C-alpha positions in Angstrom: -21.7 -135.0 -113.3 -23.7 -132.8 -115.6 -21.2 -130.0 -116.2 -23.8 -127.7 -117.8 -26.0 -128.0 -114.7 -23.1 -127.3 -112.4 -22.3 -124.2 -114.4 -25.9 -123.1 -114.1 -25.8 -123.7 -110.4 -22.7 -121.5 -110.0 -24.2 -118.7 -112.0 -27.4 -118.8 -110.0 -25.3 -118.9 -106.8 -23.4 -115.8 -107.8 -26.6 -114.0 -108.8 -28.1 -115.0 -105.4 -25.2 -113.4 -103.5 -25.3 -110.3 -105.7 -29.0 -109.9 -105.3 -28.6 -110.7 -101.6 -26.6 -107.5 -101.2 -29.6 -105.4 -102.4 -32.0 -107.4 -100.4 -30.0 -106.9 -97.2 -29.5 -103.2 -97.9 -33.2 -102.8 -98.2 -34.0 -105.0 -95.2 -31.6 -103.0 -93.1 -33.5 -99.8 -94.0 -36.8 -101.5 -92.9 -35.4 -102.8 -89.6 -36.8 -101.2 -86.5 -35.3 -103.6 -84.0 -31.7 -102.5 -83.2 -30.5 -106.1 -82.7 -32.0 -107.3 -86.0 -30.5 -104.3 -87.8 -27.1 -105.1 -86.5 -27.5 -108.8 -87.4 -28.5 -108.0 -90.9 -25.6 -105.5 -91.2 -23.3 -108.4 -90.3 -25.0 -110.7 -92.8 -24.6 -108.0 -95.5 -20.9 -107.9 -94.9 -20.7 -111.7 -95.1 -22.8 -111.7 -98.3 -20.2 -109.3 -99.9 -17.5 -111.8 -98.9 -19.5 -114.7 -100.3 -19.7 -112.9 -103.6 -15.9 -112.4 -103.5 -15.5 -116.1 -102.7 -17.6 -117.2 -105.7 -15.8 -114.8 -107.9 -12.6 -116.6 -107.0 -14.3 -119.9 -107.8 -15.3 -118.5 -111.2 -11.7 -117.5 -111.9 -10.4 -121.0 -111.0 -13.0 -122.6 -113.1 -12.6 -120.2 -116.1 -16.1 -118.9 -115.9 -17.1 -115.4 -117.0 -18.9 -113.8 -114.0 -20.7 -111.4 -116.3 -22.3 -114.1 -118.4 -26.1 -114.1 -118.4 -27.9 -117.4 -118.1 -31.7 -118.1 -118.1 -31.5 -119.3 -114.4 -29.5 -116.3 -113.4 -32.1 -114.0 -114.9 -34.8 -115.8 -113.0 -32.9 -115.4 -109.7 -32.3 -111.7 -110.4 -36.0 -111.1 -111.1 -37.0 -112.9 -107.8 -34.5 -110.8 -105.9 -35.7 -107.6 -107.4 -39.2 -108.6 -106.5 -38.2 -109.0 -102.8 -36.7 -105.5 -102.9 -39.8 -104.1 -104.4 -42.0 -105.8 -101.8 -40.0 -104.4 -99.0 -40.1 -100.9 -100.5 -43.9 -101.2 -100.9 -44.2 -102.3 -97.2 -42.1 -99.3 -96.1 -44.2 -96.9 -98.1 -47.4 -98.2 -96.5 -46.2 -96.5 -93.3 -46.3 -99.2 -90.7 -42.7 -99.7 -89.7 -43.3 -102.8 -87.6 -45.2 -104.5 -90.5 -42.5 -103.4 -93.0 -39.9 -105.0 -90.8 -41.8 -108.3 -90.7 -42.1 -108.2 -94.5 -38.4 -107.6 -94.7 -37.8 -110.6 -92.5 -40.0 -112.7 -94.8 -38.1 -111.6 -97.9 -34.8 -112.3 -96.3 -36.0 -115.8 -95.3 -37.1 -116.5 -98.9 -33.9 -115.2 -100.4 -31.8 -117.1 -97.8 -33.7 -120.3 -98.6 -32.4 -120.2 -102.2 -29.0 -119.2 -101.0 -28.9 -122.0 -98.5 -29.9 -124.5 -101.2 -27.2 -123.3 -103.5 -24.5 -123.8 -100.9 -25.9 -127.2 -99.9 -25.7 -128.3 -103.6 -22.2 -126.8 -104.0 -21.2 -128.8 -100.9 -22.5 -132.0 -102.6 -20.7 -131.2 -105.9 -17.5 -130.4 -104.0 -17.5 -134.0 -102.6 -17.4 -135.4 -106.1 -15.4 -132.9 -108.1 -11.6 -133.3 -108.4 -8.7 -131.1 -109.3 -8.5 -127.3 -108.9 -12.3 -126.8 -109.4 -13.0 -129.4 -106.7 -10.5 -127.9 -104.3 -11.9 -124.4 -104.9 -15.5 -125.5 -104.3 -14.5 -127.4 -101.1 -12.7 -124.4 -99.7 -15.5 -122.0 -100.6 -18.2 -124.3 -99.1 -16.2 -124.7 -95.9 -15.9 -121.0 -95.5 -19.5 -120.1 -96.3 -21.7 -123.0 -95.1 -22.0 -122.2 -91.4 -22.7 -118.5 -92.2 -25.5 -119.5 -94.6 -27.0 -121.8 -92.0 -27.0 -118.9 -89.5 -28.5 -116.5 -92.0 -31.4 -118.8 -92.7 -32.2 -120.2 -89.3 -31.8 -117.0 -87.3 -33.9 -114.9 -89.7 -36.6 -117.6 -89.7 -36.7 -117.1 -85.9 -36.9 -113.3 -86.3 -39.6 -113.6 -88.9 -41.8 -115.9 -86.7 -41.4 -113.7 -83.6 -42.0 -110.4 -85.4 -45.2 -111.8 -86.8 -46.3 -113.1 -83.4 -45.6 -109.6 -82.0 -47.7 -108.0 -84.8 -50.5 -110.5 -83.9 -50.4 -109.3 -80.3 -49.2 -112.6 -79.1 -46.2 -113.2 -76.8 -42.9 -112.9 -78.8 -39.3 -113.7 -77.9 -37.0 -111.0 -79.2 -34.3 -111.6 -80.1 -35.5 -115.1 -81.0 -34.3 -118.3 -79.4 -32.4 -119.1 -82.6 -30.2 -116.0 -81.9 -29.9 -116.6 -78.2 -28.8 -120.2 -78.8 -26.7 -119.3 -81.8 -28.1 -122.2 -83.9 -26.3 -123.3 -87.0 -28.2 -126.5 -87.9 -31.8 -127.5 -88.7 -31.9 -129.6 -85.5 -30.6 -126.7 -83.5 -33.3 -124.4 -85.0 -36.0 -127.0 -84.1 -34.7 -127.3 -80.5 -34.5 -123.5 -80.2 -38.1 -123.1 -81.4 -39.2 -125.7 -78.8 -37.3 -123.8 -76.1 -39.2 -120.5 -76.8 -42.0 -121.5 -74.4 -39.6 -121.4 -71.5 -38.2 -118.1 -72.7 -41.5 -116.3 -72.7 
């Protein structure tokens, strides 16, 4: 295993969680739908916990959580851009449109977060000793929540945009109603939306 790339992945994952806190805080302020706001508040709390879990992994692996890496700086810049985009949308004055922009930004951020944890899961299968155990435990605790963050917010994003377009929308989305935690479940929920209209 390429240890340097593993270290880079962990720094990017930590930065993604830290940036995710700001992204969720901003998205919550853009949320108009009460159920969406409550869901994002829950995800914010979980994201704080994910940051703590990664901090524990860093301690086990002897990594400095304050170290700057090129990949970490890129992840930070992207996260800051999402926050700026949501703020711009809110300043434009259309609350429903700003909420849809917030959902888009959360989906994009969670796509990176989901990838990080998927890769951490693959690494955890191969790594031995205390680092391997720490990554396995972290992945086990976080994976299902990350799946929910991504798949549920994708559903919200789609339905909020349909509503803005003046088309029939299912709110909360089928992904929420069916509490999906897998890509297959998300695809099935999306197919089931026709019956939910």
